[in-house]
Residue, then its C-alpha position, 0 to 999 in steps of 0.5 A: m125694869s118699872g115706873v112710869s114718870n109722873t108727868q106720863t100718866y098724867l098726860r095717859t089719862g087724859r086732862d079730864d082724869f087731871f081736872h075734873g079730879g077724877r070724875s070721869g070715873r077711870s080707876r087708874k093704880e099708876g095714878e098714884n098723883s093724880k089719885n093724891i091731888r084727888d084726895f087734896l081737891g076733896k078736902e075743904e078748901d078754898a076754890d082759889d087755893k084749890m085753882d092756885i094748886i091745880r094751876k101750878r101743877k100744869e106750868e110744872i107739866v108744860d115745863k117738863v114737856r118742853r124740857g124733855e123731861t118725859e120719858t121713861s124714868i131709872p129708879i137709882g136708890a132712893g132717886s131716878y134717870t131718866m134715860k138721857q140722863w143717865s147715858k150721860m151720867m154713864r159719859g161722865l162716869d166714862k170720862a173720869i175713869d179715862d182721866m184717872q188714867e191718864r194721870i196715872r200713866k203720867d206719875e209713872e211717866k214722871a216717877r221713870k224721868k225724876r233720878n235726882d234724889p237719893v234714898t238715904a240710910d234712913m228712909l231705906e231703915e224704915l221701908l225695909g225694917v233693918n240698920v243699913k248702916k251696917e251694911k258697907s255694900i255700895a250698892k245696898g243691894d237690889l232693893y235700893c235699886q227698885i226703891t230708889g228707882k236708881e239707874r245705873f250710868g255709864q262713867d269714862n274718862s282718861l283713867y278709868s271707865v264704869q260700865s254694866n255687865g248684866d246680871g246685876q254685874f259691873l266693871i271698871t277697867d283701870k285705863t293706867t294699867g289695862c286689867v278689867y274688873k268684875f263685881a256684883e253690883n250688891g256684893c261689894q264693899l269701899q273699906t278703908d285701911q286706917g293705916t295707909g290711907r288707902t281705899f279698896l273695892i272689896p267682893c262682899d262675900d268672907f274674905g274677899m274669895s269671889g272675885s279680884i281685889m282693887v285700890v280705888d282712888d277719889t277719881l273712881k270713888a267719884m266715878l261709883a258714886q255717880y254710876f249707882g246715882t248717888d252723892r257718895l258711896e259708905e264706906g268701911e273700915l278694912t281689916g282682916y288682911i295682911f299686906r306684903r310684897n312679891e320680891a322678885t317683881g314688886i307687885e303687892i298681895m292681899v292676904p286674907e286673915g286666916m288665908e295663908g298658904k291657900m290664896a291671896h289676891m295681887l294689886f296691880q297698882s301700875k303698868a310697872d305692876v303689869e309688865a313685871y307680871e307679863q315678864l313672870v307668865q314669859t319666864y315660866k313659858t321659855q323656863y318649863p315649856n314641857l310643864v307649862k303648855s298653854d299662856e293660861m298655865a303660865a298666868f297661873y304660874a305666875s300668879i301663885e308664885i307672886e302670891g307665895l305658893c311656888h318657888r322655880t328652880a333650875t330644873g322644876i317646880l317647888y309647890t308649897n302651901a296649907q296642904g303640903v309640898s311637892y315638886a314637878d322636874e321639868n325634864d324627868p318624871e321619875k324625879s317629881w315627889s309629894l308630901i301632902f297631909d290630910e288637913q289644911s291649915e296655916e300651922n302646915y304652910r308656915m312650918i313648910m316655909d320655915m323647913m325651906e328657909e332652913i334648906v336654902r340657909n344650910g347650902k341643900d337643894v330644895r329639889e330632894l325629898r329626902e332633904w324635907e323627910k328628915r326635917m320632919a322627922e326631926k319636928g317629930k311630924a308625921v311624914p304622909v304618904 
């Protein structure tokens, strides 16, 4: 850096330079203010005025020396700073930065702790640029959690518990039935059947094919709202399902429209439903030990019977679905057979169920392959190879 303060220049040139208007004859380029004073003194001014100017200037210099402002001055833009002034300013700047960082840290901490005011649908619409009211997912997707800062609050009482399962999933335990249901936080919906007034928690994918469907009462609704950190969960209207009840067990099922003969959802709504299901599982294990060799297989057969896809006979199991009909004999594999169509369709399933009803009504044996082939020929239906 360059530049020397005026006070230092005056002190270096000596008192003669200053008080005698440079009559020593020395020329100092760095004494620009001294030159200005000499020029001024050379003008035709009153002697008293000149001496008054000199006196004031002298007092200024002495005052600067007293304040310690005679150190090196650093020019910055249009001004200049001494080292002491510069250090003081830097310390002030460092403190200001530290204070700002501390405020930011405290604001972030406060934001993490603030969990009371839910973000409204209107606010989400403005932030996301989408109409979230059309999306009935109870969690409004992962973005809902990111924007609201909501955490998942586990819930538990004598009827239910709602707990996070990690990876964006949560578990509901129905303590009355003992059933545990798993749902994706951003992939399920609350939908109410207008005919019965019942509300169901349903997976969001087409026809709710992933996971189970659960009946939700007012207690569970409130717990789910608390879990998602909001006052109330949005509900939509239930459409696209057919309700039926299995005659053997009394268990109710929900069949997605267009999926007859393919899938259905069992609704365990009481302890009696669970006990009836468990009894059916044991029946398969006891009655068909050669066909059903594990608890998992027994549970599978019990489930698809309740869904209307298989039927017990005295010596084996008859399967009916959207792609055909088949029979598995418990004692003699040679008596097993199958009629499988090229494509799955509800029409195939309804036709097969009509044929089975006709066979039973006419006192014939549904285990006999020729009975099925005969009726398919009568209906002009090509017999599958």
